[in-house]
N, C-alpha and C positions, 0 to 999 in steps of 0.2 A: 619345324620343331614345336611341339606343344608345350605349354607351361606346366610346371609341376603342380601337384595338389596344394603345396605350400604357397606357391605364388598366386594361385586362384583364391586361396583363403585371404591372403594379404590384399588382393585387389578388392575382394568383397568387403573386407574391413575398411579399406580406404574409401570405398564408395559410401559406406554407411557413415563414416566420419564426416565426409563432405556433406552429406544430406543433413546430418546433425548440426554442422556449422551453419548451414543455410537456415535451418529452422530456428536456431537460437538468434542469429543475426536478424532475421525477419521479426521475431518477437521483440527484440530490443529496439530496432529501427522504428517499429510500429508504435511502441510505448514511449520511447524517449526521443526519437528522431536520429537521423544519420550523424549529424555533427556532434551530438551529445553522447554518442556511443563510440567507444574506442575498440580497436581490435583486441587490446589486452582484456577488456571486459568480456568480449565475445569468447575469446580463447579460454578464459578462466571458467566461464559458465559451462563450456563444452567439456572442460577437463583436459585442455591441451596447453602447451606453451605457445606463446605468440609466434615463435619461429615455426612451429609445426603447422599452425594455421596458414602461414604463408606458403607452405608446400602445396596447399590445395587451391589457393587464390593468389594471384599476382599482387593484388592490393585491395584496399578497402572499397574502391570504386567497382572493381570486378565483382566483389562480394555483393555490393548493393544491387547490381544488375541481376545477379542470380536470385536475390530475394524477391524480385518483382515478377518472376515468371509464373503465370497462373496455371492452375490445373485445368486441362481442357475437359469439356463436357461432351457427352455423346450427342450427335445430331441425328435427325431423321435422314432417310435417303433423299437424294437429289430430286427424284420423281415426285416426292411428296410436296416439296416447295414449288416445283414447276406448276403443279395443279392448283395452287392457291391464287385467289384474287390479290390485287395489289394491297388492299386493306388488310386481308388476312396475312399476307406476307410480312407486312410491317409489324403486325401484332405479334407474329411468331418471332420476328427479329428482335423486337423490344423485350419480349419474354426471355429469349435466350441470353441477351446481353445482361439483363438483370440477374438471371440465375448464375451466370459465370462470375459476375462481379460480387454477388452476395457470397458465393462459395469461396472466393478469393479476396475477401475484403481487405485483409492486411496488405496483400500485394498491391492492390490498386490504391489503397490509402497512402502507402509509401511512395508509389509512383507519382501520385498527384502532389503530395506534400513536398517531396524532395525535388521534383522537376522544376519547381519555382526557384529554388536556390542552385540547382545543378541541372541546367537545361540539357546537358549532354546525356543525362539519363533517359529523357524522353526520346532523344534522337537515336540512342542505342537500342531502346526498347522497340521502336518502329523498325529499325534496321535488322535486329537479330532475333527478336522474340515474337513480334506481332505476326499473326497469320490470319488470312481471310477465312471466315467460316463458309460453309456451304450456302447458308442464307445470304451472306454478303455477296457471294458470287451470283446468286440468282437475281438479287436487286440490281447489281451492276450490269448484268445482261439486259435487264429491262430498261435501264437508263440508256444503254447503248442503242437499243431498239427504238427509243423515244416513247415508250409506254409510261415510264416514270420520269418526272422532271429532273433535270440535272441537279444533283446535290453532291456535296462532299460527305461521303458516308462515314469516313473516319472522324470528321469534325462533329457530325451528328452523334456518333458514338461517344466521343469525348464529352459532349454536353450531357448525354444521358447518364454516363458513368458519374460525372461530377455532381449532377443533381441527386442521383441515388445516394452517393456517399454523404452529401450534405444533409439530406432528409433523414438518413439513418442516424447520423450524429445528433441531429436536432431531437429525434425521438429519444435517444439515450439520455440526453441532457435533461429533458423535461419529463421523462417518465423512466427513472432508473430501474424500476421494477419490471419493466416490459421485457418479455422473453422474445428476443429477436432470433428465433430459430428459422423463420422464413421471412420473405419480404412482406411487410404489412400491406394489406389490401388497399388502404387509402393512398399509400405511396405508389403502388402499382397503377392505380387509376390516374393519378396526377402525371406519372411518367408516360402513360399511354397517350395522354393529351398532347404530349410534346411531339409525338411521331404519327399520331392517328389523324388521317383525313387531309393532310396538306401536300405530302410529297408526291402523290400520284395523281393530283388534279392538274391537268394541263391548261 
């Protein structure tokens, strides 16, 4: 039995409401922090009652996890990465990580800031949200073959993301007029130094 047009409209409206709740919660968690933001404040800004908000999310922690899910970016085909040298591969990997984080800066900022106080957020992120990219898989294949030295790729990514967020914040503090529409070139150069030239030398 198929749903009626009315039920389809309700489902669409419900999905749009859920998306709006996530957007508002992300904005408030990013600006004020998780603990300083109440579900009542989120519901009020969305235009809902607090009870209505809980129809979409079981609790505030579930909403927190939803706010850190990043938007995925398109990657090249697997064959493209297979043809790269180890140095080129790590350069592509670092570029991809930077672009994903920059596009999803509020999500990653919330994840980093709140994981210190709520470590279960990091655990749930890795368990339910984190996905290996095509580039990750190619690096891991070469590690398994012994072409690249054994490294913890997730740990390296955590370091790269943390450094990028810290450098962007530093730029904002010391140059408030700076238009951060893209990752600044000086930050890119410094981050490439973190991954360039070490991990594939046996």
